[in-house]
C-alpha positions in Angstrom: 0.0 0.0 0.0 1.3 3.4 -1.0 1.8 5.8 2.0 1.3 9.5 1.4 2.9 11.9 4.0 0.2 13.6 5.9 1.8 17.0 5.6 1.8 16.9 1.8 -1.2 18.2 -0.1 -2.7 15.8 -2.6 -4.0 16.2 -6.1 -6.4 13.2 -5.7 -9.2 15.4 -4.3 -11.4 17.3 -6.8 -10.1 20.8 -6.8 -13.2 22.7 -5.8 -11.8 24.3 -2.6 -8.8 26.6 -2.3 -7.3 25.3 0.9 -4.5 26.8 3.0 -1.3 24.8 3.2 -1.5 23.8 6.9 -3.1 20.4 7.8 -5.4 20.3 10.8 -4.8 17.2 12.9 -6.5 17.8 16.3 -9.2 19.8 18.0 -9.7 20.6 21.7 -12.3 23.0 23.2 -12.6 25.9 20.8 -9.1 25.5 19.2 -7.8 23.5 16.3 -4.1 22.4 15.9 -2.1 21.8 12.7 0.6 19.2 12.0 3.2 21.6 13.3 1.4 22.0 16.7 0.2 25.6 16.0 -3.1 26.4 17.7 -5.9 28.3 16.0 -8.8 29.9 17.8 -11.8 28.8 15.8 -14.4 31.4 14.8 -15.7 29.3 11.9 -16.8 26.1 13.7 -16.7 24.1 10.5 -19.1 26.7 9.0 -21.5 26.7 12.0 -21.4 22.9 12.4 -19.2 22.4 15.5 -21.5 24.2 17.9 -20.1 22.2 20.9 -16.5 22.8 19.9 -14.0 19.9 19.8 -13.4 16.9 22.0 -16.6 17.3 24.1 -16.4 14.4 26.4 -20.0 13.5 26.5 -20.4 13.8 22.7 -17.5 11.4 22.3 -19.1 9.0 24.8 -22.4 9.1 22.9 -20.6 8.3 19.6 -18.8 5.3 21.2 -22.0 4.0 22.8 -23.9 4.4 19.5 -21.7 1.8 17.8 -22.2 -0.9 20.5 -25.4 -2.3 18.9 -23.6 -2.7 15.6 -26.5 -0.9 13.9 -24.5 1.9 12.2 -26.9 1.6 9.2 -29.9 -0.4 8.2 -31.6 1.8 5.5 -35.1 3.2 5.8 -36.7 0.0 4.7 -36.8 -1.0 8.4 -37.6 0.7 11.7 -34.9 1.7 14.3 -35.6 3.7 17.4 -33.0 6.6 17.3 -34.4 8.3 14.2 -38.0 8.0 15.5 -37.0 9.4 18.9 -35.1 12.3 17.3 -38.2 13.1 15.2 -40.4 13.1 18.4 -38.0 15.5 20.1 -38.1 17.9 17.1 -41.9 17.8 16.8 -42.2 18.2 20.6 -39.9 21.3 20.6 -41.1 23.1 17.4 -44.1 23.9 15.3 -43.7 20.7 13.2 -45.9 17.6 13.1 -43.7 15.6 10.8 -39.9 15.3 10.2 -37.9 13.9 7.3 -34.3 13.1 8.2 -31.7 13.6 5.4 -27.9 13.9 5.1 -27.3 17.6 4.4 -28.8 21.0 4.2 -28.9 21.1 0.4 -30.8 17.7 0.4 -33.2 19.1 3.0 -34.0 22.1 0.9 -34.4 20.0 -2.2 -36.8 17.8 -0.3 -38.7 20.9 1.0 -39.2 22.1 -2.6 -40.6 18.7 -3.5 -43.0 18.7 -0.6 -44.1 22.2 -1.3 -44.8 21.5 -4.9 -46.7 18.3 -4.1 -48.9 20.2 -1.6 -49.4 23.1 -4.0 -50.5 20.8 -6.8 -53.3 19.5 -4.6 -54.4 23.1 -4.1 -54.1 24.6 -7.7 -53.0 21.9 -10.1 -49.8 21.7 -12.2 -49.6 25.5 -12.8 -49.0 26.1 -9.1 -45.4 25.1 -8.9 -43.1 28.2 -8.8 -40.7 28.7 -5.9 -39.5 32.2 -4.9 -36.2 32.9 -3.1 -34.9 36.2 -1.9 -32.1 38.4 -3.0 -28.9 37.4 -1.2 -30.1 33.8 -0.6 -28.0 30.7 -0.3 -29.8 27.4 -0.2 -27.3 24.9 -1.6 -25.4 23.8 -4.7 -27.7 21.1 -6.2 -29.7 22.0 -9.3 -32.9 23.0 -7.5 -31.2 24.8 -4.6 -28.6 26.4 -6.8 -31.4 28.0 -8.8 -32.6 29.5 -5.5 -29.1 30.7 -4.6 -28.2 34.3 -5.4 -24.6 33.8 -6.4 -24.1 34.4 -10.2 -20.6 33.0 -10.1 -22.0 29.8 -8.6 -24.8 29.5 -11.1 -23.3 30.5 -14.4 -21.2 27.5 -15.2 -24.1 25.1 -14.6 -27.0 26.5 -16.5 -29.6 25.5 -17.3 -30.6 25.2 -13.7 -33.9 23.7 -12.4 -36.9 25.6 -13.8 -39.7 27.3 -12.0 -37.4 28.9 -9.4 -36.7 32.6 -9.3 -35.2 35.2 -7.0 -37.0 38.4 -5.9 -35.7 41.4 -4.0 -36.1 41.5 -0.2 -38.9 44.0 -0.6 -42.5 43.5 0.4 -43.9 45.5 -2.5 -41.9 43.4 -5.0 -43.0 40.2 -3.3 -46.6 41.4 -3.3 -46.4 41.7 -7.1 -44.5 38.4 -7.5 -46.6 36.1 -5.3 -49.3 35.1 -7.7 -51.5 32.5 -5.8 -52.3 30.8 -9.1 -48.7 29.9 -9.9 -46.5 30.2 -6.8 -46.2 27.1 -4.6 -43.7 28.4 -2.0 -41.4 31.1 -0.8 -38.1 30.2 0.9 -36.2 32.5 3.2 -33.4 32.5 5.7 -34.3 34.4 8.9 -30.6 35.3 8.9 -28.9 35.1 5.5 -25.5 33.6 6.1 -23.6 33.3 2.9 -25.4 36.4 1.7 -23.6 38.7 4.1 -25.1 37.8 7.5 -28.2 39.9 6.8 -30.8 39.6 9.5 -34.4 39.8 8.1 -36.5 42.2 10.2 -39.1 40.5 12.4 -41.7 42.8 10.8 -40.6 41.6 7.3 -40.9 37.9 8.3 -44.3 38.6 9.9 -45.6 40.3 6.8 -44.2 37.6 4.5 -46.0 34.9 6.6 -49.3 36.8 6.4 -48.9 37.4 2.7 -48.2 33.7 1.9 -50.9 32.4 4.3 -53.5 34.6 2.7 -52.6 33.4 -0.8 -52.2 29.7 -0.1 -48.5 29.7 -0.6 -46.2 27.6 1.6 -43.5 29.5 3.6 -40.2 27.5 3.8 -37.7 28.8 6.3 -34.1 27.8 5.8 -32.4 27.7 9.2 -29.5 25.4 8.2 -27.0 28.0 9.3 -29.0 30.2 11.7 -31.0 27.5 13.5 -30.2 25.2 16.3 -29.3 27.8 18.9 -27.1 30.1 16.9 -29.2 33.2 17.4 -30.0 32.6 21.0 -33.3 30.7 20.5 -33.5 27.2 19.4 -34.8 28.3 16.0 -34.3 31.8 14.7 -37.8 32.4 13.5 -39.2 32.0 17.1 -38.1 35.5 17.8 -40.5 36.8 15.1 -43.4 34.9 16.5 -44.4 33.2 13.2 -45.1 29.6 12.2 -43.8 28.4 8.8 -45.2 25.5 6.8 -41.8 23.9 6.3 -38.4 24.5 7.8 -34.9 23.0 7.1 -32.1 22.5 9.5 -28.7 20.7 9.2 -25.2 21.9 10.0 -24.8 21.4 13.8 -27.5 18.6 14.1 -25.2 15.7 14.7 -22.0 17.1 16.1 -20.1 17.1 12.9 -21.7 13.9 11.4 -23.7 14.5 8.2 -27.4 15.2 8.9 -30.2 17.4 7.8 -33.9 17.6 8.4 -37.2 18.9 7.0 -39.7 20.0 9.6 -43.3 20.3 8.3 -46.8 20.9 9.5 -49.3 18.0 9.1 -51.4 19.9 6.5 -48.4 20.2 4.2 -46.6 17.0 5.0 -49.5 14.6 4.7 -49.8 15.0 1.0 -46.6 12.9 0.6 -47.2 9.3 -0.1 -44.9 6.2 0.1 -42.4 6.4 -2.7 -42.7 10.2 -3.2 -39.3 10.8 -1.5 -36.5 8.9 0.1 -32.9 8.6 1.3 -30.6 5.6 1.8 -28.6 7.0 4.7 -30.8 9.7 6.3 -31.8 9.2 9.9 -29.6 6.1 10.3 -29.4 4.8 13.9 -25.8 5.8 14.5 -26.0 9.4 13.4 -29.5 9.9 14.8 -28.3 8.7 18.2 -25.6 11.4 18.2 -28.1 14.0 16.9 -30.4 13.2 19.8 -27.7 14.2 22.3 -26.8 17.3 20.3 -30.5 18.3 20.3 -30.6 18.1 24.1 -27.6 20.2 24.4 -28.5 22.9 21.9 -32.1 23.2 23.0 -31.2 23.6 26.6 -32.3 27.0 28.1 -28.9 27.6 29.8 -27.0 27.2 26.6 -29.4 29.5 24.7 -29.1 32.1 27.5 -25.3 31.8 27.1 -25.5 32.4 23.4 -27.8 35.4 23.9 -25.5 37.0 26.5 -22.2 36.3 24.7 -23.7 37.3 21.4 -24.8 40.6 22.8 -21.3 41.2 24.1 -19.7 40.2 20.8 -22.1 42.5 18.8 -21.3 45.5 21.0 -17.6 44.8 20.8 -17.7 44.6 17.0 -19.8 47.8 16.7 -17.3 49.5 19.0 -14.5 48.4 16.8 -16.3 49.7 13.7 -16.7 53.1 15.3 -12.9 53.3 15.9 -11.8 51.8 12.5 -12.5 53.4 9.2 -11.6 50.1 7.4 -14.9 48.7 8.7 -18.0 49.7 6.8 -20.8 47.9 8.6 -21.5 45.3 11.3 -24.5 43.0 11.2 -25.7 40.0 13.1 -27.3 38.4 16.1 -26.4 35.8 18.6 -23.1 34.2 17.7 -23.5 34.9 13.9 -21.9 38.1 12.7 -20.8 39.8 9.5 -18.4 42.6 9.1 -18.1 44.6 5.8 -14.6 45.8 5.3 -12.6 47.9 2.8 -10.0 45.2 2.1 -10.7 42.0 0.3 -12.0 39.5 2.9 -9.5 36.9 1.8 -6.6 39.1 2.8 -7.9 39.6 6.3 -8.7 35.9 6.6 -5.1 35.1 5.6 -3.6 37.6 8.1 -5.9 36.2 10.9 -4.8 32.7 10.1 -1.2 33.7 10.5 -2.0 35.1 13.9 -3.8 31.9 15.0 -7.5 32.9 14.3 -9.8 31.1 11.9 -12.5 33.3 10.3 -14.4 33.0 7.0 -16.1 35.2 4.4 -19.6 35.9 3.3 -18.8 37.8 0.1 -15.7 39.5 -1.3 -15.6 42.2 1.3 -17.5 40.6 4.3 -15.9 38.7 7.2 -18.2 36.1 8.8 -17.9 35.0 12.4 -19.5 31.7 13.5 -17.7 30.6 16.8 -18.8 27.5 18.6 -21.8 28.2 20.8 -19.9 27.1 23.9 -17.2 29.7 23.5 -16.5 31.7 26.7 -16.2 35.5 27.0 -12.5 35.2 27.5 -12.0 33.4 24.1 -14.4 35.8 22.4 -12.3 38.7 23.8 -9.1 37.0 22.5 -10.7 36.5 19.1 -11.8 40.2 18.8 -8.3 41.3 19.7 -6.8 39.1 17.0 -9.5 40.2 14.5 -8.7 43.8 15.3 -5.0 43.3 14.4 -5.9 41.3 11.2 -8.2 44.1 9.9 -5.4 46.6 10.6 
């Protein structure tokens, strides 16, 4: 067997990511370590996945225990308890009556599109099939979700994309004109747009959108893949607006770093789906669902949500204070532990300087820095991160 040195980059992987030269080999708490032993304070959390940080002792125990039965996978042809128990927890904690467990956020959104169209067809026939997304949206990179993603550079090489999906401005008047009850099946929106620059949709906007869609028999899909599961200080971000969607998608932190996503749905919308209408080989398998059940308990806990609210308020105030003192910062937006910073310099330059200093951050556009620290991060580590970020911005 050929041995490849772990410190050497490989050309065997499809080159769709520009990766820095260092190799990450270990994680502990809220830090990652490379092959040379250098520590990095993590303000990315695997793009909002590692909400509990790294090496959480109880999470590691749950993973070990979940393998003892030998049922890592059985397929959805058969019943196993962990997925059913997780679905019951989700329906007990949220608006939803039904849950479909998938492997990723993009899959969850694709499935939500299918459910919405199936439901809409029962209401208005084949002509009622259009799906509307909002300016700045990111819903995934599959053909349906890519059509609902407002990134021209992502879309252009892969046209033609899935039909019947369009993007409308984040403006109630434009939406009022676009939402034809005869042709539109669903609207999809992120309560906080992550990839689109960390733009928080106003509660009044979400409330008006919910009222508009309900009156016209149009399903409202909320994409909380990045902003859900505690990141904004409530278990689901839309709870703060006091609305109830028809469908909602979650993913990233669901299973502590293992691949999982989910569609949450009301009974009225979900019960149009019949056996054979949708499926997944791996989704909701016993191993990953067992881990996800533990993560659910942690991230829905009121003490953790209070911690996110308090630390998020401190982080927001610190970033706004930094913006007042630094002309290289144009704007600060966010909520909870999800923040975007518009800067004068290219984001990649600041990300590179921060990495050299031992801080991991990511972008949400060419001139926007995005901060997504683990939800368990302490004030002391947040302070250290802001200090390093200040130096990196310059």
